[in-house]
C-alpha positions in Angstrom: -25.8 -269.8 -27.4 -25.5 -272.4 -24.7 -24.9 -273.1 -21.0 -24.8 -275.9 -19.1 -24.7 -276.4 -15.7 -23.1 -279.8 -13.4 -23.2 -281.0 -17.5 -26.8 -280.0 -17.6 -28.1 -277.6 -20.1 -30.0 -275.0 -18.8 -32.0 -271.1 -20.4 -28.5 -268.5 -20.4 -32.1 -266.6 -19.1 -31.2 -267.7 -15.6 -28.1 -267.1 -14.9 -27.0 -263.9 -12.7 -23.5 -263.1 -11.6 -22.5 -262.0 -8.6 -20.9 -258.4 -9.0 -20.1 -257.7 -4.8 -17.8 -260.6 -3.3 -17.3 -261.8 -7.3 -14.1 -264.3 -7.2 -14.7 -264.8 -3.2 -15.2 -268.0 -1.8 -19.0 -268.8 -0.5 -20.4 -271.0 1.9 -23.1 -272.9 -0.6 -22.1 -275.2 -3.2 -20.8 -274.3 -5.7 -21.0 -275.9 -9.4 -19.1 -275.8 -12.6 -20.3 -273.6 -15.2 -20.1 -273.2 -19.2 -21.7 -271.1 -21.7 -19.8 -271.8 -25.3 -21.1 -268.4 -27.4 -20.4 -268.1 -31.2 -17.8 -265.0 -32.2 -20.9 -263.4 -34.0 -22.9 -263.2 -30.2 -20.0 -262.1 -28.9 -19.0 -259.3 -31.4 -23.1 -258.4 -31.2 -23.5 -258.2 -27.0 -20.1 -257.0 -26.4 -19.5 -254.2 -28.9 -20.0 -251.9 -27.1 -18.5 -252.4 -23.9 -15.0 -253.3 -25.4 -14.8 -249.7 -27.0 -15.8 -247.6 -23.6 -13.3 -250.6 -22.2 -10.9 -249.8 -25.3 -10.7 -246.2 -25.1 -10.7 -246.3 -21.0 -7.5 -248.2 -21.8 -5.7 -246.2 -24.3 -6.2 -243.2 -21.4 -5.2 -245.0 -18.9 -2.0 -245.5 -21.2 -1.5 -242.1 -22.1 -1.3 -241.3 -18.4 1.2 -243.9 -17.1 4.4 -244.1 -16.8 3.5 -248.9 -17.9 0.8 -249.3 -20.0 -1.6 -251.7 -18.0 -2.1 -254.1 -21.0 0.6 -253.9 -23.5 -0.1 -256.4 -25.5 -2.7 -254.5 -26.5 -1.8 -251.2 -26.6 1.2 -253.0 -29.1 -1.2 -253.7 -31.3 -3.0 -250.4 -31.7 -6.0 -250.4 -29.5 -8.0 -253.4 -32.1 -11.2 -253.6 -32.2 -13.1 -256.1 -30.8 -13.9 -257.7 -34.3 -10.2 -257.6 -35.3 -9.3 -259.4 -32.2 -11.8 -262.7 -33.0 -10.2 -262.2 -36.1 -6.3 -262.1 -35.7 -6.1 -261.8 -31.2 -8.2 -264.7 -30.0 -6.2 -266.1 -27.4 -5.3 -262.2 -26.0 -9.1 -261.4 -25.9 -9.4 -265.4 -24.1 -7.4 -263.4 -22.4 -8.4 -260.0 -21.7 -12.6 -261.9 -20.7 -10.8 -263.1 -18.1 -9.2 -260.7 -16.7 -10.4 -257.8 -17.3 -13.5 -258.2 -19.2 -15.0 -260.6 -16.7 -18.1 -258.0 -15.8 -18.2 -257.0 -19.7 -18.8 -259.6 -21.1 -20.9 -261.2 -18.1 -23.7 -258.0 -17.7 -23.6 -258.3 -21.4 -24.8 -262.4 -21.3 -27.0 -261.8 -18.3 -27.5 -258.2 -17.6 -31.2 -258.2 -18.7 -32.4 -261.6 -17.3 -34.9 -260.2 -15.1 -34.5 -261.6 -11.2 -37.8 -263.7 -11.4 -35.8 -266.0 -13.8 -32.6 -266.1 -11.7 -31.6 -269.4 -11.2 -27.9 -269.5 -10.6 -24.8 -267.1 -10.1 -21.6 -267.2 -11.6 -19.5 -266.4 -8.5 -16.6 -267.0 -10.8 -15.1 -267.2 -14.4 -12.0 -269.6 -14.0 -11.1 -269.7 -18.1 -12.1 -268.8 -21.4 -11.0 -270.8 -23.9 -11.1 -270.0 -27.8 -12.6 -272.2 -29.9 -12.6 -272.1 -33.6 -15.5 -269.7 -34.0 -16.5 -269.6 -30.5 -15.5 -268.7 -27.1 -16.0 -271.4 -24.3 -16.1 -269.4 -20.3 -16.4 -271.6 -17.3 -16.4 -271.7 -13.7 -18.6 -272.1 -10.8 -20.9 -270.3 -9.1 -24.6 -271.6 -6.8 -28.3 -272.6 -6.6 -30.2 -269.6 -5.9 
């Protein structure tokens, strides 16, 4: 995994995310971040959380008239490894629009508070690559 803030590489251990007010305007200077994570790292860090999300989606869809994420339902709520192998664009959309807290917690949730230097405020884009994903967004220095 590789993380850059305004083009400068930083340790992922220095990041945290803004849970209250995520995506809201901040009164601080914001900087662009990029996190490049390969498929194996993503699978290892996100598999359990994604599995719970998938079960919740399936349960919700059984009680609703229309599914929240029709593509997921149409595919039969595939596992994370199947999404990685066969539906990368859908996974990128899910990470940006639905799984952002799952992803951010998987990447930064165990970082000690004493190491925090940068707060992720918003994931603006998730770009699937060949064997990896790039998360792009903005945040601010602590």
